[in-house]
C-alpha positions as CSV (number, residue, x, y, z in Angstrom):
1,M,146.8,10.8,-187.2
2,A,142.8,11.6,-186.5
3,H,141.7,15.0,-188.0
4,E,139.5,17.0,-186.8
5,H,136.2,19.2,-185.7
6,G,120.7,32.8,-176.9
7,P,118.6,32.9,-174.3
8,D,116.3,30.0,-175.6
9,E,116.7,26.4,-175.3
10,Q,115.7,25.6,-178.7
11,H,119.3,27.8,-179.4
12,E,121.6,25.4,-177.1
13,P,122.4,21.7,-178.7
14,G,120.2,19.7,-176.2
15,P,118.8,19.8,-172.5
16,R,121.5,21.1,-169.9
17,H,120.8,17.9,-168.2
18,E,122.5,16.0,-171.0
19,L,125.3,18.0,-171.3
20,G,128.9,17.8,-169.6
21,H,130.4,19.2,-167.0
22,W,132.2,22.3,-168.7
23,A,129.6,22.5,-171.0
24,K,127.1,23.0,-167.8
25,R,130.2,25.4,-166.2
26,A,130.2,27.3,-169.8
27,Y,126.2,27.7,-170.0
28,A,125.9,29.0,-165.8
29,M,129.1,31.6,-166.4
30,R,126.6,33.2,-169.6
31,D,124.1,33.1,-167.6
32,I,125.6,35.2,-164.4
33,L,127.1,37.5,-167.3
34,I,124.1,37.9,-168.6
35,A,122.1,38.7,-165.2
36,K,124.9,41.0,-164.1
37,G,124.5,42.9,-167.2
38,V,128.1,42.3,-168.5
39,M,126.9,41.1,-171.9
40,T,123.9,41.1,-173.5
41,E,122.9,37.5,-175.8
42,A,123.1,39.5,-178.7
43,D,127.1,40.2,-177.6
44,I,127.7,36.8,-177.2
45,R,125.8,35.7,-180.8
46,Q,127.8,38.3,-182.4
47,H,131.0,37.5,-180.8
48,A,130.2,33.7,-182.3
49,E,129.3,34.5,-185.2
50,F,132.7,36.4,-185.7
51,T,134.8,33.7,-184.5
52,E,132.8,31.7,-187.0
53,S,134.0,33.5,-189.7
54,K,137.5,32.8,-188.9
55,T,138.4,29.7,-191.0
56,P,140.9,27.8,-193.2
57,A,139.0,29.8,-196.2
58,N,141.1,33.0,-195.2
59,G,144.2,31.7,-195.4
60,A,143.6,30.1,-199.2
61,R,142.4,33.2,-200.2
62,L,145.9,34.4,-199.3
63,V,147.9,32.0,-200.6
64,A,146.3,32.1,-203.8
65,L,146.4,35.0,-204.2
66,C,150.3,34.9,-203.7
67,W,150.7,32.3,-206.4
68,T,149.3,34.6,-208.9
69,D,150.2,38.1,-208.1
70,P,154.5,38.3,-207.2
71,E,154.0,42.1,-206.0
72,F,151.1,40.4,-203.5
73,K,153.0,37.8,-202.9
74,A,156.1,40.5,-201.7
75,R,153.8,42.8,-200.1
76,F,152.2,39.8,-198.2
77,M,155.7,38.2,-197.1
78,A,156.5,41.8,-195.9
79,D,154.0,43.0,-193.7
80,P,151.1,40.7,-193.3
81,K,149.1,42.0,-190.8
82,T,148.5,45.1,-193.0
83,V,147.6,43.4,-196.5
84,C,145.3,41.4,-194.4
85,A,143.9,44.3,-193.1
86,E,143.6,45.3,-196.6
87,M,141.6,41.9,-197.1
88,G,139.3,42.2,-194.3
89,I,140.7,40.2,-192.7
90,D,141.6,41.4,-188.5
91,A,145.0,40.1,-187.7
92,S,145.4,42.8,-185.6
93,T,145.7,40.2,-182.2
94,L,148.8,38.9,-183.7
95,N,152.1,40.3,-182.0
96,E,154.2,38.5,-185.0
97,F,153.3,37.5,-187.8
98,V,155.6,35.6,-190.3
99,I,154.8,34.0,-193.8
100,L,157.1,31.2,-194.6
101,E,157.2,29.7,-198.1
102,N,157.9,26.2,-199.4
103,T,159.9,25.8,-202.1
104,E,161.8,22.7,-204.5
105,R,164.2,23.2,-201.8
106,V,162.9,23.7,-198.2
107,R,159.9,22.8,-196.4
108,H,158.6,24.1,-193.8
109,M,156.4,23.3,-190.7
110,V,154.6,24.3,-187.7
111,V,154.1,23.2,-184.4
112,C,153.8,24.9,-181.1
113,T,155.5,22.6,-178.7
114,L,154.3,24.4,-175.1
115,C,150.4,24.4,-175.9
116,S,148.3,25.3,-179.0
117,C,149.9,29.0,-180.5
118,Y,147.9,29.2,-184.1
119,P,147.0,32.0,-186.6
120,R,143.4,31.6,-185.5
121,P,142.8,34.8,-187.8
122,I,144.0,33.2,-190.9
123,L,142.8,29.6,-189.9
124,G,140.6,29.3,-187.5
125,R,140.6,27.0,-184.5
126,P,143.3,24.8,-184.7
127,P,142.6,20.6,-185.2
128,D,142.9,18.5,-182.5
129,W,146.1,16.8,-183.7
130,Y,147.7,20.5,-183.9
131,K,147.2,20.4,-179.7
132,S,148.2,17.1,-179.1
133,F,151.6,16.2,-177.1
134,N,152.6,13.3,-179.8
135,Y,152.4,16.0,-182.4
136,R,154.1,18.5,-180.4
137,K,157.1,16.1,-179.5
138,R,157.1,14.6,-182.4
139,A,157.2,18.0,-185.2
140,V,160.8,18.6,-183.1
141,N,162.3,15.1,-183.5
142,D,161.0,13.3,-186.4
143,P,159.2,16.5,-188.8
144,R,159.4,13.6,-191.8
145,W,157.7,11.4,-189.5
146,I,154.8,13.5,-188.7
147,M,154.6,14.5,-192.8
148,R,154.5,10.3,-193.7
149,E,151.8,10.3,-191.5
150,F,149.6,12.5,-193.7
151,G,150.8,10.9,-196.6
152,L,154.0,13.0,-197.7
153,E,156.9,11.6,-198.4
154,V,160.0,14.1,-198.1
155,R,162.8,13.6,-200.7
156,E,166.1,13.5,-198.2
157,D,167.8,16.3,-200.2
158,V,165.0,18.7,-199.1
159,E,165.4,20.3,-196.0
160,V,162.7,20.8,-193.8
161,R,163.0,23.4,-191.1
162,V,160.1,23.6,-188.1
163,H,159.2,26.6,-186.5
164,D,158.0,26.7,-182.9
165,S,154.6,29.3,-182.5
166,T,154.9,31.0,-178.8
167,A,152.4,33.7,-177.8
168,D,154.2,35.9,-179.9
169,M,155.2,34.2,-182.6
170,R,152.7,32.5,-185.4
171,Y,153.6,31.5,-188.6
172,L,152.1,30.7,-192.1
173,V,153.5,28.0,-194.8
174,I,152.4,29.0,-198.4
175,P,152.7,25.8,-200.0
176,A,154.3,25.2,-203.3
177,R,151.7,26.0,-205.9
178,P,150.8,22.4,-207.9
179,A,152.0,21.7,-211.3
180,G,149.2,22.4,-214.1
181,T,147.4,25.1,-212.5
182,E,148.9,27.8,-214.2
183,D,145.3,28.1,-216.0
184,L,143.4,28.1,-213.1
185,G,142.0,31.6,-211.6
186,V,142.2,32.8,-207.8
187,E,138.9,31.1,-207.1
188,E,140.1,28.2,-208.5
189,L,143.1,27.7,-206.8
190,E,141.8,28.5,-203.4
191,K,140.0,25.0,-203.0
192,L,143.1,23.6,-203.6
193,V,144.7,25.2,-200.3
194,T,144.4,23.4,-197.3
195,R,144.3,23.7,-193.7
196,D,147.5,21.6,-193.5
197,S,149.1,22.4,-196.1
198,M,149.4,26.0,-194.5
199,I,150.7,24.3,-191.6
200,G,153.2,22.4,-193.7
201,V,152.6,18.8,-193.1
202,M,151.1,18.4,-196.4
203,D,151.6,19.6,-199.8
204,A,148.3,21.5,-201.4
205,L,146.0,19.5,-203.5
206,S,146.3,18.6,-206.9
207,A,142.6,18.7,-208.0
208,P,139.8,20.6,-206.6
209,P,138.3,18.1,-204.4
210,E,135.1,16.3,-205.3
C-alpha cells in the first residue's frame, strides 16, 4: 500500500500555465477573493501556516506523555479536547474525540468508510491511502489483511476492533509502548510514535528512525 505526500509569482509553485486545471481554478478563486476584499494575502498565508502546523508531531507528543504519565493518560482519555487545549493544540473543531488504547489483548484501527474523516488538528492531513476505496473497504472486511500490508502480523488471540470515523466522531489510537524503552524520555519516545501507529495499522517503532 503506497504512502504518501502570495501575491507574487515567486510564491506560487510555478508558472500558472504549468498548473493543472484544479490548481488554476484555486488560484483564480483566490485572486477574486483578494480583489473583492474578502481576504488578504496575509490572511491566506496565515491560514496556510496554521494548517501546516497541524502535523502528526502533535499526536506523537500526546502519546509519549501518555506512556510516561499515567495521570496525564487518564485525563487525556477522559477529556481529550481539554487536554489538547492545555497543550496548545486546538481540537475545538472536533465534535466528539475518542481516545483508544491498544493492549496485549485488543488492538484498535480507525477508518472512515464514507470519505476521509480524520483528527486533523492532531495528525495533520490524512494520507492518500486512508482516503482510498481499497482501504475503506478492506479495513472493515479484513483489518488483519490491512495490517499485514503494513508489515504487521497480529496474533489470532488478539481482538481487532475497527472504529468508523464520522463528521461527528474522530478517533486517536494510543499504540502500545515498545518494550525496552523504560529509560527513554518524552522527546525520545516521540520519535517512536508514527502517524500510522496512531491510526492503528502499525505498532510504534522499536527504535528511532536513522
